[in-house]
C-alpha positions as CSV (number, residue, x, y, z in Angstrom):
1,M,102.7,86.7,114.0
2,E,105.7,84.4,114.1
3,T,105.5,83.4,117.9
4,D,102.4,82.2,119.8
5,D,103.3,84.5,122.8
6,P,106.0,86.8,122.1
7,R,106.5,88.0,125.7
8,V,107.0,84.3,126.3
9,A,109.3,83.7,123.3
10,L,111.5,86.7,124.5
11,G,112.8,84.3,126.9
12,A,113.7,81.5,124.6
13,K,117.3,79.9,124.5
14,D,117.7,79.9,120.6
15,V,118.2,83.4,118.9
16,S,116.0,83.0,115.9
17,T,113.0,82.7,118.2
18,R,114.0,85.8,120.5
19,A,114.6,87.7,117.5
20,A,111.1,86.7,116.0
21,A,109.5,87.7,119.3
22,A,111.2,91.1,119.2
23,R,109.8,91.7,115.7
24,D,106.5,90.7,116.8
25,L,106.7,93.3,119.8
26,A,107.4,95.9,117.3
27,R,103.9,95.5,116.0
28,I,101.9,94.5,119.3
29,G,104.2,95.7,122.2
30,T,102.9,98.4,124.4
31,A,104.7,100.8,126.6
32,D,105.0,98.3,129.3
33,D,107.5,96.1,127.1
34,L,109.9,99.0,126.6
35,E,112.2,98.5,129.6
36,R,112.7,94.6,129.0
37,L,113.5,95.5,125.4
38,V,115.8,98.2,126.1
39,R,117.5,96.2,128.6
40,M,118.1,93.5,126.1
41,A,119.0,96.0,123.5
42,L,121.8,97.2,125.7
43,T,123.3,93.6,127.5
44,E,122.6,91.0,125.0
45,K,125.5,88.9,123.5
46,S,123.8,88.5,120.2
47,S,124.0,91.4,117.9
48,A,120.8,90.2,116.1
49,I,119.1,90.4,119.1
50,R,120.3,93.6,120.4
51,L,119.1,95.1,116.6
52,Y,115.7,94.0,116.9
53,S,115.1,94.5,120.5
54,A,116.0,98.4,119.8
55,A,114.1,98.2,116.6
56,A,110.9,97.0,118.6
57,A,111.6,99.5,121.3
58,A,111.5,102.4,118.9
59,D,108.5,101.1,116.9
60,I,106.6,100.8,120.2
61,A,107.6,104.4,121.1
62,S,106.7,105.7,117.8
63,R,103.1,104.6,118.7
64,G,103.1,107.2,121.3
65,G,100.3,107.6,123.8
66,E,99.9,109.0,127.5
67,D,102.0,105.7,128.5
68,L,105.0,107.0,126.5
69,I,104.8,110.6,127.9
70,A,104.8,109.3,131.5
71,L,107.7,107.1,130.6
72,R,109.9,110.1,129.3
73,P,112.0,110.4,132.5
74,K,112.4,106.4,132.5
75,I,113.7,106.6,128.9
76,E,116.1,109.3,129.9
77,E,117.2,107.1,132.7
78,W,118.0,104.0,130.5
79,L,119.7,105.9,127.9
80,R,121.8,108.3,129.9
81,P,124.6,105.6,130.6
82,A,124.4,104.1,127.4
83,D,127.3,104.4,124.7
84,P,125.5,105.2,121.3
85,A,128.2,103.3,119.3
86,A,127.2,100.2,121.2
87,N,123.7,100.2,119.8
88,P,122.8,103.4,117.7
89,S,119.3,101.9,117.0
90,L,118.5,103.1,120.7
91,L,118.6,106.5,119.5
92,M,115.4,106.2,117.9
93,L,113.9,106.2,121.4
94,W,114.4,109.9,121.2
95,S,112.4,110.2,117.9
96,P,108.7,110.5,119.8
97,F,110.0,113.6,121.7
98,P,110.7,116.9,119.2
99,E,112.3,118.8,122.0
100,R,115.0,121.4,121.8
101,A,117.6,119.6,124.2
102,I,117.1,116.2,122.5
103,I,117.2,117.7,118.9
104,K,120.4,119.0,119.8
105,R,121.6,116.2,121.2
106,L,121.1,114.4,118.2
107,F,122.5,116.9,116.0
108,R,125.5,116.8,117.9
109,M,125.7,113.1,117.4
110,V,125.4,113.8,113.6
111,R,129.0,115.6,113.9
112,D,130.3,112.5,116.0
113,P,133.7,110.8,114.7
114,R,132.1,107.4,114.8
115,N,130.3,106.5,111.7
116,A,127.9,104.1,113.5
117,V,126.5,107.0,115.8
118,R,126.3,109.6,112.9
119,A,123.9,107.2,111.0
120,G,121.9,106.4,114.0
121,A,121.2,110.2,115.0
122,I,120.4,110.6,111.2
123,V,117.8,107.9,111.6
124,A,116.4,109.2,114.9
125,L,116.0,112.7,113.5
126,R,114.4,111.5,110.3
127,R,111.9,109.5,112.4
128,M,111.5,112.3,114.2
129,A,111.0,114.9,111.6
130,L,108.4,112.9,109.4
131,S,106.3,112.0,112.6
132,A,103.0,114.0,112.9
133,R,104.4,115.0,116.3
134,A,106.7,117.5,114.6
135,F,104.3,118.9,112.2
136,D,104.5,122.3,113.6
137,V,108.4,122.1,114.9
138,S,110.3,124.3,112.7
139,L,113.0,123.9,115.5
140,I,114.5,120.6,113.6
141,E,115.4,122.9,110.4
142,A,116.6,125.4,112.3
143,L,119.1,123.3,114.3
144,A,120.0,121.5,111.1
145,G,121.4,124.9,109.5
146,E,123.7,125.5,112.8
147,S,124.9,121.8,112.3
148,A,126.1,122.3,108.7
149,R,129.5,123.1,110.2
150,K,132.1,120.4,110.2
151,L,130.0,117.6,108.8
152,T,131.4,114.3,107.1
153,P,130.3,113.7,103.5
154,D,128.2,111.0,104.6
155,A,126.3,113.4,107.5
156,A,126.3,116.1,104.8
157,L,124.7,113.6,102.3
158,E,121.9,112.5,104.7
159,L,121.1,116.0,105.5
160,A,120.8,117.2,102.1
161,K,118.3,114.2,101.6
162,L,116.4,115.1,104.5
163,A,115.8,118.5,103.6
164,G,114.0,117.1,100.2
165,E,112.2,114.6,101.9
166,L,110.9,117.0,104.5
167,G,110.5,120.3,102.4
168,W,112.2,122.7,104.6
169,A,111.0,126.1,103.4
170,H,114.2,128.0,104.6
171,S,116.9,125.4,103.7
172,D,118.5,127.0,100.5
173,D,121.4,128.5,102.6
174,L,122.0,125.1,104.3
175,L,121.9,123.1,101.1
176,R,124.3,125.6,99.5
177,K,126.9,124.8,102.2
178,L,126.3,120.9,101.9
179,A,126.8,121.3,98.4
180,T,130.3,122.0,98.6
181,Q,131.2,118.9,100.3
182,S,131.2,116.3,97.4
183,E,129.8,115.4,93.7
184,Q,127.3,112.9,95.4
185,V,126.3,115.5,98.0
186,R,125.4,118.2,95.2
187,E,123.4,115.6,93.4
188,A,121.5,115.4,96.5
189,V,121.2,119.1,97.1
190,D,120.0,119.5,93.3
191,A,117.3,116.8,94.1
192,A,116.2,118.3,97.4
193,L,116.0,121.7,95.6
194,E,113.8,120.5,92.9
195,R,111.6,118.5,95.1
196,N,111.0,121.9,97.4
197,R,110.2,123.8,94.1
198,S,107.8,121.3,93.2
199,R,106.1,121.6,96.1
200,Q,104.4,124.9,95.2
201,D,103.1,123.3,91.9
202,V,99.6,122.1,91.9
203,A,100.3,119.1,89.5
204,T,102.7,117.6,92.1
205,Y,99.9,116.8,93.9
206,A,97.7,115.0,91.4
207,G,97.1,111.4,91.9
208,F,95.3,109.0,94.2
209,W,96.4,108.5,97.9
210,T,95.4,106.4,100.9
211,C,95.4,106.5,104.6
212,T,96.3,103.6,106.9
213,G,95.7,105.4,110.2
214,L,99.3,105.0,110.8
215,D,102.0,108.0,111.3
216,V,104.6,108.0,108.7
217,A,107.2,106.2,110.5
218,E,104.7,104.0,112.8
219,K,104.8,100.3,112.5
220,G,101.4,98.7,113.5
221,E,98.4,97.2,111.9
222,P,97.5,99.1,109.1
223,G,93.9,99.8,108.1
224,D,91.7,101.6,105.8
225,A,91.2,105.3,107.1
226,G,90.3,106.6,103.6
227,W,91.4,108.0,100.3
228,L,92.0,111.2,98.6
229,A,91.7,112.0,95.0
230,I,93.2,115.0,93.4
231,I,92.9,116.2,90.0
232,D,94.0,120.0,88.9
233,G,94.0,120.8,92.7
234,S,90.5,119.8,93.1
235,M,90.2,117.1,96.4
236,Q,87.9,114.6,96.4
237,G,87.2,112.1,99.2
238,P,84.7,109.4,100.3
239,D,82.4,111.9,101.7
240,G,82.5,114.1,98.4
241,S,84.4,117.4,97.4
242,L,87.4,118.8,99.6
243,G,87.5,122.0,97.8
244,Q,90.7,123.3,96.1
245,L,94.3,122.9,97.1
246,T,95.5,126.4,98.5
247,F,99.2,127.4,99.9
248,D,99.9,129.6,102.9
249,A,102.6,132.1,103.1
250,E,105.0,129.3,104.0
251,G,104.3,127.3,101.1
252,R,102.2,124.8,102.9
253,F,98.7,123.7,101.3
254,Q,95.4,123.2,102.8
255,L,93.7,119.8,102.9
256,G,90.4,120.7,103.7
257,D,90.5,122.9,106.4
258,E,93.8,121.6,107.6
259,P,97.5,122.7,107.1
260,A,99.6,119.9,105.3
261,R,103.1,119.2,104.3
262,L,104.1,116.9,101.3
263,L,106.8,114.6,102.8
264,F,109.0,111.7,100.7
265,A,109.3,108.7,103.1
266,A,110.0,105.0,102.9
267,P,106.9,102.9,102.8
268,P,106.3,100.3,105.6
269,G,108.5,97.5,105.2
270,E,110.9,99.3,102.6
271,F,114.4,101.1,103.4
272,Y,115.4,102.7,100.3
273,E,112.2,103.7,98.1
274,R,110.6,106.9,98.7
275,R,107.2,107.6,98.2
276,A,105.2,110.9,98.3
277,V,103.0,111.3,101.6
278,I,100.5,114.2,102.2
279,Q,101.0,114.7,106.2
280,T,98.3,116.3,108.4
281,A,98.7,116.8,112.0
282,Q,96.1,113.9,112.2
283,K,96.7,111.6,109.3
284,S,99.2,110.8,106.5
285,W,97.9,109.7,103.0
286,W,100.4,107.6,100.8
287,R,100.5,108.3,96.8
288,Q,99.5,105.2,95.3
289,D,101.1,103.9,91.9
290,G,103.1,101.2,90.2
291,S,102.4,97.9,91.8
292,A,101.0,99.3,95.1
293,L,98.2,100.8,92.8
294,V,97.8,97.8,91.1
295,D,97.3,95.7,94.0
296,L,94.8,98.1,95.5
297,L,92.8,98.1,92.4
298,E,92.5,94.4,92.5
299,D,91.9,94.1,96.2
300,R,89.7,97.1,97.1
301,A,87.8,98.5,93.8
302,D,84.6,97.6,95.4
303,A,85.2,99.8,98.1
304,L,85.8,102.9,96.1
305,A,83.5,105.7,95.0
306,P,83.3,106.4,91.2
307,Q,84.9,109.5,91.8
308,A,88.4,107.8,93.1
309,F,89.2,106.4,89.7
310,P,89.8,109.4,87.4
311,A,93.0,110.4,89.8
312,M,94.8,107.2,89.1
313,A,94.9,107.8,85.2
314,P,98.5,109.1,85.1
315,A,100.0,106.5,87.2
316,L,98.2,103.6,85.6
317,D,99.2,104.8,82.2
318,A,102.9,104.6,83.3
319,I,102.3,101.1,84.1
320,E,103.6,98.5,81.4
321,G,102.5,95.0,80.5
322,A,99.5,92.9,81.5
323,A,99.1,94.3,84.9
324,G,98.7,97.7,83.6
325,V,96.0,96.7,81.1
326,R,94.1,95.0,83.9
327,A,94.4,97.8,86.1
328,R,93.2,100.2,83.8
329,L,90.2,98.1,82.9
330,I,89.4,97.9,86.4
331,A,89.6,101.6,86.6
332,L,87.4,102.1,83.9
333,W,84.9,99.9,85.6
334,G,85.1,101.7,88.7
335,G,84.8,104.9,87.2
336,R,81.5,103.7,85.2
337,K,83.1,104.2,81.8
338,L,81.5,101.3,81.0
339,D,81.4,101.7,77.2
340,E,85.3,101.9,77.1
341,A,85.6,99.1,79.5
342,K,83.3,96.7,77.3
343,Q,85.4,97.6,74.6
344,V,88.8,96.5,76.4
345,I,87.3,93.3,77.9
346,D,85.9,92.4,74.6
347,D,89.4,92.5,73.0
348,L,91.2,90.8,75.7
349,T,88.8,87.7,75.9
350,A,88.9,87.5,72.3
351,K,92.5,86.6,72.4
352,K,94.0,83.2,72.4
353,K,94.1,82.0,76.0
354,P,93.1,85.1,77.7
355,R,93.9,85.2,81.7
356,N,90.9,83.5,83.8
357,D,90.4,86.4,86.0
358,L,89.5,88.6,82.8
359,W,86.4,86.5,82.4
360,F,85.4,87.5,86.1
361,W,85.9,91.2,85.1
362,K,83.8,90.7,81.9
363,A,81.1,89.2,84.0
364,R,81.3,92.5,86.3
365,I,81.3,94.9,83.2
366,Y,78.3,92.9,81.7
367,A,76.5,93.2,85.1
368,E,76.6,97.1,85.0
369,L,75.4,96.8,81.0
370,D,72.8,94.6,82.2
371,D,73.4,91.6,79.7
372,P,72.8,88.8,82.1
373,R,73.2,86.2,79.3
374,T,76.8,87.3,79.2
375,V,77.4,87.9,82.9
376,R,76.4,84.2,83.1
377,S,78.6,82.6,80.5
378,S,81.6,84.9,81.6
379,V,81.3,83.6,85.3
380,E,80.9,79.9,84.3
381,T,83.9,80.3,82.2
382,F,85.8,81.7,85.0
383,L,84.6,79.2,87.5
384,A,85.3,76.0,85.2
385,K,89.0,77.1,85.6
386,A,89.3,78.5,88.9
387,K,90.8,77.0,92.1
388,K,89.2,76.8,95.2
389,N,91.0,79.4,96.9
390,A,91.7,81.6,93.6
391,P,90.8,85.5,94.0
392,Y,87.5,86.4,93.1
393,R,86.0,82.9,93.1
394,A,83.7,83.7,96.1
395,Q,82.4,87.0,94.4
396,A,81.9,85.1,91.1
397,E,79.7,82.3,92.7
398,Q,77.8,85.2,94.5
399,L,77.1,86.8,91.2
400,L,76.4,83.3,89.6
401,A,73.4,82.8,92.3
402,S,72.3,86.3,92.0
403,L,71.1,85.8,88.2
């Protein structure tokens, strides 16, 4: 939180405080805050406050619930007289309502001569289509095909990207029409077609996936709502096997007993990166790789069952440098490949001036190997150099006390 009370701070005189309050409400605001934020987004002199207020209103709306459904007529009333060019971000308030009239309205705006309106409409459509509320809504894809005529190159480019991000099953004709716009659009079309083909390959789903409890485009406090480990089409979760991946006639696969789809979306806090997401009507699971997987292993390895770690191997092999070595070591320990882990940690700690946290992991590995003498010497070496607030210090002290 950037402010003590964002609803009070929203009335501050300085722009920075009010903008911070809007950002806080984006995370914790409720339907009761919507009208005030929308009014600010429409009337404030400061462009920053208009932008943050609109974004906060959209983020609150993304969390949905019965309160939002009840406010549907009010949102219509607030936005009806508004010029979308004045604050295109407000168009995202339509994202939680995947209805024919609203989808058609947004696609009309995709053909608007004003660049800001086109961009705002695409963002709203993307947010709508990525939401679990639109999980079974084929209308967005159908209306996209009808809107392919008379598109500007920027709109054609974004529509091509959207087709690949969502995995539209019947979009080949649409993509061929878009590809004639420009070389850049053709490249986006080729990427979309490749993604759509990859969705039919079991190997595409291999890896380690986690769920935060939030919808794909939802802003809120992330939690730990479980994980998936997929190897050769076999799925494992915290409670054991979920069976094999299977595909239906539409190309969608089953996650356990639930239909699912593979999306490519920007992770929370990112704008341009796209990461794979497995979505059901109930949950969204993000693929973990690169630095995200390193962070996960360092922070949450204790919370994962041994069967979670083998699925991480391909992503871990692609991580270079010391971070990759350390992450692979933790995965060996977590997956109970203790002989391999012992060899790696012995080699690492034998080097001149090894990282201090490696001594902690040596203690963890030797604890599993029932070698208390090495555990004690490793923990003591770690604690001698670890600062009071160093990661793993509390765990190391507990381990030493248990000997």
